[in-house]
C-alpha positions in Angstrom: 10.6 -9.5 3.6 14.0 -9.3 2.0 15.3 -12.3 3.5 12.2 -14.1 2.9 12.2 -13.3 -1.0 14.6 -15.9 -2.1 12.2 -18.4 -1.0 8.9 -17.2 -1.7 10.8 -16.7 -5.6 11.6 -20.4 -5.3 8.3 -21.5 -4.1 6.3 -19.2 -7.0 8.6 -21.1 -9.7 7.3 -24.2 -8.5 3.9 -23.6 -8.2 3.3 -22.0 -11.6 2.8 -25.1 -13.2 0.7 -26.2 -11.1 -2.0 -23.4 -11.0 -0.9 -20.8 -13.8 -1.3 -17.4 -13.7 -4.5 -15.8 -15.9 -4.3 -12.5 -16.0 -7.5 -10.4 -17.0 -8.1 -6.5 -17.2 -10.3 -6.8 -14.1 -7.8 -8.8 -12.0 -5.3 -6.4 -12.6 -7.5 -3.5 -11.8 -8.3 -4.8 -8.7 -4.4 -5.6 -8.3 -3.9 -2.2 -9.1 -6.8 -0.6 -6.8 -5.5 -2.5 -3.5 -2.2 -1.3 -4.2 -3.0 2.3 -4.6 -6.2 2.6 -2.3 -6.6 0.4 0.5 -2.5 0.1 0.8 -1.1 3.7 -0.3 -3.9 6.1 1.0 -4.6 4.1 4.3 -1.2 4.2 5.5 -1.6 8.0 4.9 -4.8 8.3 6.7 -3.6 5.8 9.3 -0.1 8.0 9.7 -1.8 11.1 9.5 -4.4 10.0 12.3 -1.3 8.7 14.9 0.5 12.5 14.1 -2.8 14.2 15.5 -3.9 12.1 18.5 -0.4 10.6 19.6 1.5 7.3 19.2 0.1 6.3 22.4 -3.5 6.7 22.0 -3.3 5.7 18.6 -1.7 2.2 19.8 -4.5 1.8 22.6 -7.1 2.5 19.1 -5.0 -0.4 17.0 -5.3 -2.7 20.1 -8.9 -2.4 19.8 -9.1 -3.3 16.2 -9.6 -7.2 16.4 -12.2 -6.8 18.8 -13.9 -3.8 17.2 -13.8 -6.0 13.6 -15.8 -8.9 15.4 -18.3 -6.3 16.9 -18.8 -5.0 13.7 -19.5 -7.9 11.5 -21.8 -9.5 14.0 -23.9 -6.0 14.2 -23.5 -4.7 10.2 -23.2 -7.8 8.4 -25.0 -10.6 10.7 -22.2 -13.0 11.2 -22.6 -15.3 13.9 -19.9 -15.0 16.7 -17.4 -17.3 16.7 -17.0 -19.7 19.6 -13.7 -18.8 20.9 -12.6 -22.7 21.9 -13.3 -23.3 18.3 -15.7 -25.8 18.5 -18.9 -26.0 15.9 
């Protein structure tokens, strides 16, 4: 991330005139929520869980996450199961 930061800064500065930033209280609150709750507290819970169950078992659970995400979207959100070949 540190190596990419200068490139990202240049691209961001170049893109700002084309898509200006419009700060709002709701947008800033959403960003703060994502930073504090989703990221920080999520990582705290994840690392605590890894400490309790062990790294090997936790890594197996992490490998199942993409499949579980698909299963839960189909079951809970009634999303159609995507075609693995990418055809409509």
